[in-house]
C-alpha positions as a printed NumPy array, in Angstrom:
array([[ -7.619,  -6.386,   9.805],
       [ -8.906,  -6.989,  13.321],
       [ -7.06 ,  -7.269,  16.606],
       [ -7.552, -10.551,  18.399],
       [ -6.111, -11.917,  21.634],
       [ -4.789, -15.49 ,  21.624],
       [ -4.904, -17.04 ,  25.075],
       [ -2.588, -19.889,  26.074],
       [ -1.661, -21.659,  29.247],
       [  2.002, -21.701,  30.272],
       [  4.101, -23.302,  32.99 ],
       [  6.727, -20.946,  34.442],
       [  9.949, -22.084,  36.057],
       [ 10.541, -21.415,  39.747],
       [ 12.477, -18.198,  39.019],
       [  9.897, -17.004,  36.508],
       [  7.025, -17.695,  38.885],
       [  8.724, -15.795,  41.706],
       [  9.315, -12.802,  39.439],
       [  5.796, -12.892,  37.985],
       [  4.205, -13.167,  41.431],
       [  6.248, -10.172,  42.604],
       [  5.226,  -8.255,  39.496],
       [  1.528,  -9.008,  39.975],
       [  1.83 ,  -8.101,  43.667],
       [  3.45 ,  -4.767,  42.812],
       [  0.761,  -4.07 ,  40.2  ],
       [ -1.935,  -4.728,  42.785],
       [ -0.186,  -2.514,  45.363],
       [  0.27 ,   0.425,  42.959],
       [ -3.322,   0.139,  41.724],
       [ -4.752,   0.118,  45.251],
       [ -2.548,   3.002,  46.44 ],
       [ -3.481,   5.106,  43.407],
       [ -7.163,   4.299,  43.908],
       [ -6.929,   5.3  ,  47.565],
       [ -5.254,   8.602,  46.653],
       [ -7.871,   9.407,  44.01 ],
       [-10.711,   8.467,  46.375],
       [ -9.324,  10.619,  49.163],
       [ -8.783,  13.535,  46.788],
       [-12.359,  13.442,  45.575],
       [-14.22 ,  12.876,  48.845],
       [-12.127,  15.238,  50.966],
       [-11.133,  18.005,  48.531],
       [-13.524,  17.455,  45.574],
       [-10.408,  17.108,  43.381],
       [-10.196,  14.857,  40.342],
       [ -6.726,  13.297,  40.311],
       [ -5.755,  12.026,  36.848],
       [ -3.207,   9.667,  35.353],
       [ -0.397,  12.237,  35.222],
       [ -0.588,  12.898,  38.966],
       [ -0.633,   9.187,  39.85 ],
       [  2.305,   8.572,  37.498],
       [  4.292,  11.231,  39.37 ],
       [  3.293,   9.613,  42.652],
       [  4.6  ,   6.273,  41.399],
       [  8.033,   7.848,  40.869],
       [  7.971,   9.156,  44.438],
       [  6.851,   5.798,  45.835],
       [  9.84 ,   4.068,  44.251],
       [ 12.152,   6.415,  46.137],
       [ 10.702,   5.485,  49.537],
       [ 12.644,   2.939,  51.57 ],
       [  9.613,   0.793,  52.37 ],
       [  8.578,   0.701,  48.685],
       [ 11.965,   0.39 ,  46.977],
       [ 11.031,  -3.165,  45.882],
       [  8.855,  -1.587,  43.171],
       [ 12.06 ,  -1.015,  41.2  ],
       [ 12.836,  -4.742,  41.169],
       [ 10.115,  -5.437,  38.585],
       [  9.433,  -4.012,  35.153],
       [  8.017,  -0.489,  35.237],
       [  5.717,  -1.093,  32.248],
       [  3.036,  -3.173,  34.08 ],
       [  2.984,  -0.554,  36.856],
       [  2.317,   2.247,  34.372],
       [ -0.271,   0.134,  32.561],
       [ -2.252,  -0.481,  35.745],
       [ -2.444,   3.297,  36.269],
       [ -3.814,   3.647,  32.729],
       [ -6.396,   0.949,  33.469],
       [ -7.397,   2.843,  36.61 ],
       [ -7.822,   6.001,  34.539],
       [-10.072,   4.086,  32.133],
       [-12.114,   2.746,  35.06 ],
       [-12.673,   6.28 ,  36.364],
       [-13.546,   7.54 ,  32.891],
       [-16.224,   4.862,  32.63 ],
       [-17.462,   5.745,  36.119],
       [-17.778,   9.464,  35.388],
       [-19.589,   8.59 ,  32.15 ],
       [-22.008,   6.374,  34.136],
       [-20.996,   3.284,  32.168],
       [-19.632,   1.425,  35.191],
       [-19.596,   1.416,  38.977],
       [-16.907,   2.967,  41.15 ],
       [-13.579,   1.076,  40.867],
       [-12.891,  -1.572,  43.514],
       [ -9.652,  -2.436,  45.25 ],
       [ -7.836,  -5.509,  43.953],
       [ -7.631,  -8.565,  46.208],
       [ -4.832, -11.087,  46.379],
       [ -7.142, -14.098,  46.468],
       [ -8.513, -13.195,  43.024],
       [ -5.14 , -13.817,  41.385],
       [ -4.08 , -10.892,  39.247],
       [ -2.604,  -9.828,  35.939],
       [  0.234,  -7.77 ,  34.492],
       [  0.253,  -6.134,  31.062],
       [  3.457,  -5.774,  29.021],
       [  3.757,  -3.53 ,  25.968],
       [  6.311,  -3.903,  23.164],
       [  9.092,  -2.299,  25.182],
       [  8.772,  -4.935,  27.918],
       [  8.908,  -8.194,  25.944],
       [ 10.668,  -9.763,  22.98 ],
       [  9.397, -12.234,  20.397],
       [ 12.155, -14.375,  18.879],
       [ 11.748, -17.487,  16.733],
       [  8.362, -18.332,  18.186],
       [  9.475, -17.794,  21.786],
       [  8.317, -15.119,  24.207],
       [ 10.788, -13.359,  26.531],
       [  9.422, -11.024,  29.207],
       [ 11.335,  -8.141,  30.767],
       [ 13.897,  -9.281,  33.386],
       [ 13.377, -12.931,  32.364],
       [ 16.353, -14.639,  30.703],
       [ 14.421, -17.769,  29.723],
       [ 11.389, -17.906,  27.399],
       [  7.985, -18.854,  28.746],
       [  7.044, -22.508,  28.446],
       [  3.789, -21.944,  26.552],
       [  1.419, -24.706,  25.456],
       [  0.667, -23.68 ,  21.849],
       [ -2.918, -24.877,  21.398],
       [ -3.734, -22.599,  18.45 ],
       [ -1.984, -21.384,  15.299],
       [ -0.97 , -17.781,  14.813],
       [ -1.46 , -15.945,  11.502],
       [  1.636, -15.676,   9.328],
       [  4.081, -12.781,   9.817],
       [  2.341, -11.512,  12.939],
       [  3.827,  -9.18 ,  15.514],
       [  2.472,  -9.118,  19.094],
       [  1.539,  -5.674,  20.358],
       [  0.511,  -6.417,  23.973],
       [  1.183,  -9.419,  26.205],
       [ -0.881,  -9.96 ,  29.354],
       [  0.113, -12.441,  32.053],
       [ -2.702, -13.661,  34.27 ],
       [ -2.791, -15.8  ,  37.401],
       [ -6.277, -17.124,  38.084],
       [ -7.543, -17.953,  41.612],
       [ -6.98 , -21.681,  41.047],
       [ -3.222, -21.131,  40.526],
       [ -3.121, -21.529,  36.727],
       [ -0.965, -19.247,  34.591],
       [ -2.237, -17.855,  31.273],
       [ -0.708, -15.569,  28.675],
       [ -2.803, -13.478,  26.301],
       [ -1.067, -12.239,  23.137],
       [ -2.742,  -9.432,  21.183],
       [ -2.068,  -9.505,  17.432],
       [ -3.605,  -8.192,  14.214],
       [ -5.228, -11.133,  12.463],
       [ -5.881, -10.741,   8.711],
       [ -7.458, -14.21 ,   8.512],
       [-10.746, -13.082,  10.127],
       [-13.015, -12.403,   7.173],
       [-16.723, -12.338,   6.489],
       [-18.441, -15.717,   6.304],
       [-20.354, -16.499,   3.074],
       [-24.043, -15.673,   3.211],
       [-26.536, -18.459,   3.857],
       [-29.78 , -16.513,   3.433],
       [-31.14 , -17.675,   6.805],
       [-32.627, -15.42 ,   9.48 ],
       [-33.393, -16.503,  13.001],
       [-34.924, -15.235,  16.223],
       [-33.62 , -16.45 ,  19.59 ],
       [-35.396, -16.597,  22.928],
       [-33.236, -17.15 ,  26.011],
       [-34.454, -19.423,  28.759],
       [-33.439, -21.532,  31.737],
       [-34.684, -25.056,  31.022],
       [-33.747, -24.563,  27.375],
       [-30.873, -22.143,  26.992],
       [-32.129, -20.967,  23.603],
       [-35.241, -21.588,  21.525],
       [-35.066, -20.572,  17.872],
       [-37.818, -19.353,  15.576],
       [-37.365, -22.54 ,  13.563],
       [-38.558, -24.599,  16.534],
       [-35.154, -25.895,  17.635],
       [-34.352, -25.989,  21.345],
       [-30.905, -26.243,  22.928],
       [-31.011, -27.622,  26.451],
       [-29.254, -25.729,  29.22 ],
       [-26.23 , -27.847,  30.338],
       [-26.467, -26.369,  33.878],
       [-22.763, -26.65 ,  34.571],
       [-23.083, -25.189,  38.068],
       [-25.846, -27.617,  39.021],
       [-23.806, -30.603,  37.864],
       [-20.933, -29.677,  40.208],
       [-22.942, -27.948,  42.916],
       [-22.667, -30.779,  45.471],
       [-18.908, -30.957,  44.969],
       [-18.638, -27.19 ,  45.348],
       [-20.663, -27.232,  48.581],
       [-18.45 , -29.998,  49.979],
       [-15.272, -28.022,  49.224],
       [-16.744, -24.827,  50.673],
       [-17.74 , -26.622,  53.883],
       [-14.19 , -27.936,  54.226],
       [-12.901, -24.382,  53.691],
       [-15.18 , -22.988,  56.413],
       [-13.617, -25.344,  58.985],
       [-10.054, -24.159,  58.379],
       [ -8.379, -21.583,  60.584],
       [ -7.936, -18.2  ,  58.934],
       [ -4.342, -17.545,  57.937],
       [ -3.336, -21.209,  58.064],
       [ -1.701, -23.102,  55.218],
       [ -4.568, -25.606,  55.215],
       [ -7.025, -22.782,  54.584],
       [ -4.93 , -21.643,  51.61 ],
       [ -5.036, -25.182,  50.191],
       [ -8.801, -25.352,  50.728],
       [ -9.214, -22.013,  48.905],
       [ -7.37 , -23.494,  45.918],
       [ -9.684, -26.52 ,  45.934],
       [-12.761, -24.277,  45.83 ],
       [-11.228, -22.142,  43.083],
       [-10.468, -25.247,  41.006],
       [-14.129, -26.273,  41.076],
       [-15.168, -22.765,  40.   ],
       [-12.576, -22.889,  37.198],
       [-13.937, -26.246,  36.022],
       [-17.461, -24.81 ,  35.864],
       [-16.321, -21.663,  34.062],
       [-14.225, -23.528,  31.489],
       [-17.072, -25.899,  30.613],
       [-19.562, -23.041,  30.335],
       [-17.283, -20.889,  28.169],
       [-16.437, -23.784,  25.853],
       [-20.131, -24.613,  25.368],
       [-21.102, -20.997,  24.664],
       [-18.294, -20.52 ,  22.137],
       [-19.311, -23.615,  20.194],
       [-22.993, -22.631,  20.251],
       [-22.519, -18.995,  19.22 ],
       [-20.063, -19.92 ,  16.441],
       [-22.581, -22.433,  15.061],
       [-25.336, -19.793,  15.073],
       [-23.099, -17.258,  13.333],
       [-22.055, -19.678,  10.593],
       [-25.606, -20.824,   9.817],
       [-27.478, -17.49 ,   9.853],
       [-27.102, -14.057,   8.285],
       [-29.438, -12.209,  10.663],
       [-29.927, -12.976,  14.368],
       [-32.586, -11.232,  16.446],
       [-32.474, -11.31 ,  20.249],
       [-34.152,  -9.417,  23.075],
       [-32.293,  -6.532,  24.699],
       [-32.825,  -7.899,  28.199],
       [-31.978,  -5.951,  31.349],
       [-30.067,  -8.893,  32.797],
       [-28.694,  -6.842,  35.68 ],
       [-32.256,  -6.22 ,  36.872],
       [-33.505,  -9.746,  36.17 ],
       [-30.872, -11.386,  38.389],
       [-32.206,  -9.402,  41.35 ],
       [-34.956, -12.01 ,  41.5  ],
       [-33.602, -14.309,  44.214],
       [-35.548, -17.286,  42.885],
       [-34.019, -17.082,  39.403],
       [-30.632, -15.453,  40.015],
       [-28.605, -18.653,  40.34 ],
       [-30.214, -20.296,  37.295],
       [-29.751, -17.196,  35.129],
       [-26.147, -16.844,  36.255],
       [-25.525, -20.501,  35.428],
       [-27.088, -20.01 ,  31.981],
       [-24.763, -16.997,  31.451],
       [-27.092, -14.934,  29.271],
       [-24.799, -11.912,  29.351],
       [-21.807, -13.879,  28.042],
       [-23.975, -15.452,  25.325],
       [-25.087, -12.017,  24.109],
       [-21.541, -10.648,  24.307],
       [-20.126, -13.444,  22.163],
       [-22.893, -13.077,  19.59 ],
       [-22.258,  -9.339,  19.357],
       [-18.539,  -9.389,  18.677],
       [-18.671, -12.463,  16.435],
       [-21.32 , -10.807,  14.263],
       [-18.975,  -7.835,  13.878],
       [-16.061, -10.111,  13.02 ],
       [-17.817, -12.237,  10.411],
       [-20.085,  -9.67 ,   8.769],
       [-23.405, -10.882,  10.187],
       [-26.294,  -8.734,  11.433],
       [-27.384,  -8.784,  15.076],
       [-30.606,  -6.981,  15.998],
       [-31.646,  -6.327,  19.578],
       [-35.409,  -6.046,  20.021],
       [-36.676,  -3.649,  22.677],
       [-37.119,  -5.389,  26.033],
       [-40.625,  -3.9  ,  26.426],
       [-41.891,  -5.53 ,  23.244],
       [-44.561,  -8.109,  24.332],
       [-42.912, -11.021,  22.542],
       [-44.232, -13.738,  24.851],
       [-47.813, -12.45 ,  25.259],
       [-48.421, -11.721,  21.572],
       [-50.063, -14.307,  19.346],
       [-47.822, -14.931,  16.362],
       [-50.828, -15.724,  14.171],
       [-53.286, -12.867,  14.731],
       [-51.259, -10.407,  16.835],
       [-53.575, -10.514,  19.847],
       [-51.889,  -9.64 ,  23.153],
       [-53.052, -11.403,  26.304],
       [-53.154,  -9.472,  29.557],
       [-51.218, -11.929,  31.741],
       [-48.992, -14.901,  31.016],
       [-47.235, -16.255,  34.166],
       [-43.874, -17.999,  33.824],
       [-45.297, -21.377,  34.808],
       [-47.506, -21.433,  31.689],
       [-45.342, -22.904,  28.918],
       [-48.161, -23.56 ,  26.413],
       [-51.234, -21.459,  25.75 ],
       [-54.145, -21.009,  23.378],
       [-54.951, -17.662,  21.78 ],
       [-58.422, -16.564,  22.952],
       [-59.04 , -14.689,  19.701],
       [-57.988, -17.024,  16.882],
       [-57.661, -20.294,  18.815],
       [-54.062, -20.976,  17.766],
       [-52.176, -23.268,  20.16 ],
       [-48.712, -21.932,  21.032],
       [-45.547, -23.254,  22.566],
       [-44.519, -20.262,  24.662],
       [-40.799, -20.284,  23.779],
       [-41.24 , -20.966,  20.067],
       [-43.929, -18.3  ,  19.739],
       [-41.676, -15.819,  21.576],
       [-38.705, -16.489,  19.296],
       [-40.892, -16.116,  16.195],
       [-42.203, -12.77 ,  17.469],
       [-38.631, -11.669,  18.177],
       [-37.65 , -12.534,  14.606],
       [-40.65 , -10.629,  13.198],
       [-39.811,  -7.587,  15.31 ],
       [-36.143,  -7.85 ,  14.33 ],
       [-37.016,  -7.922,  10.644],
       [-39.199,  -4.847,  11.13 ],
       [-36.32 ,  -3.05 ,  12.826],
       [-33.951,  -4.144,  10.044],
       [-36.248,  -2.83 ,   7.298],
       [-37.607,   0.297,   8.976],
       [-34.548,   1.142,  11.042],
       [-36.633,   1.996,  14.101],
       [-37.69 ,   0.397,  17.343],
       [-40.986,  -1.441,  17.606],
       [-41.728,  -0.007,  21.033],
       [-43.059,   3.485,  20.064],
       [-45.765,   2.098,  17.785],
       [-46.873,  -0.352,  20.465],
       [-47.037,   2.337,  23.111],
       [-48.955,   4.667,  20.791],
       [-51.506,   2.001,  19.93 ],
       [-52.072,   1.257,  23.603],
       [-52.525,   4.949,  24.382],
       [-55.027,   5.291,  21.541],
       [-56.992,   2.283,  22.797],
       [-57.009,   3.679,  26.318],
       [-58.329,   7.031,  25.071],
       [-61.137,   5.344,  23.127],
       [-62.181,   3.294,  26.133],
       [-62.06 ,   6.283,  28.504],
       [-65.629,   7.325,  29.427],
       [-66.722,  10.855,  28.526],
       [-67.354,  13.185,  31.411]])
C-alpha cells in the first residue's frame, strides 16, 4: 500500500482566506526567524542549532508582545515548518542540497496540517479554527475507506488555492507485463526519441506564450514599487507562468504514463542536467523541455507500477557509437543530426541511433548488474597503451 497525495483546487470564503493567509504568513515568519537564528549560530559560534532549540524559541516568540499574533493561528503548521527546516539542513549537511533560502511573500506559501489539526467528516474537510468546510472541487475519486494523514494548503503566486491530501492508496498495483523494452533519448526539437524509431515533438509551452509573458513583464516593469497596480501586474505575470506550468505538467504526465503502460523496461541516460543548463544557448530550451521533471515522473511511476527503469552512465558514448558495428567516431557536433559510419557505412539518424545504444547499454546493465562505463574506459586505456611509442 503506497502513500499518494491527491491535489485539488478549492475556493475559500472570505473568513477562511483571511485565516489561511495569516497562517501562511506566520509559517513564513517562523521559518525565516528560525533560519536566521541557525545561520547566526553557525557562522558566529560554529554551533549547530537543531529542531528542539528552535521549537523552544517558538514558545518564547509567542510570549513576546510584538509576536503574540502567532497564537491566533494553529500551532501545528508552525511546528511543521520547523521540521521542514530541520530536513533542509540535514540535506545540506549531507551535501544533497544547497543551503536553505529564506521564504518570500511573492512566492505564495504553504501550511501543513497533521491529523490533530483537521477533521474529515462525511467527505468534507475542516481545518483547525475553521468552522466551515473547505469548498473543494473534487476532480478525482478517493480510494474506499481512506483516512487522510496530512493535509497541505498551498497558495501559488497567481493567487490560486490548492489542497493536497495524503492518503494510503491500495488501488495502486503493478501493471500487467507487455514484454516490451525501450530506450529513450531526450532532446529539444523532439522531446523524446525511442529505440523503436518513434519521435514525440517538444510542445515548447514557454515559446508558445513567450510573447505574452514578455508583454506582461514589460507592463510590470513600468509600475511603481509598492503600488497596488504593481501587485496586480505581478499577478498577471504569475498567471502566465501558471498557464505554462500547468500545460507542461499535464503533457508530461500523459506521456510518462503512456510509456509506463506500454513497456516493462525503460532505459534513459543519467544526464547531469544541472551542469547542462549552464550552457546559456540551451538553458531556456532545456528548461522548457523539463527533462528533470520527465525523469522524476518516470522514476516514481516505475516504482508504483512494478516496471524497471535503468539509468545508463552519462559518459557512455551513446551518440557517437555506431549501433551496427560499434565504431566510435571522434567528434559529432550537435548540428549534425544524421551521419554515416566511416567503418561499416551504415547511415544513422542521430537520435534513433542514440536511443538504440541506450537500450543496448540498459539491457547490459540489467543482465550484468554493472555499469558500462568501466569497460569502455578500460578499452580506451588499453588502446592508448598499444599506440604509445616505445622509448
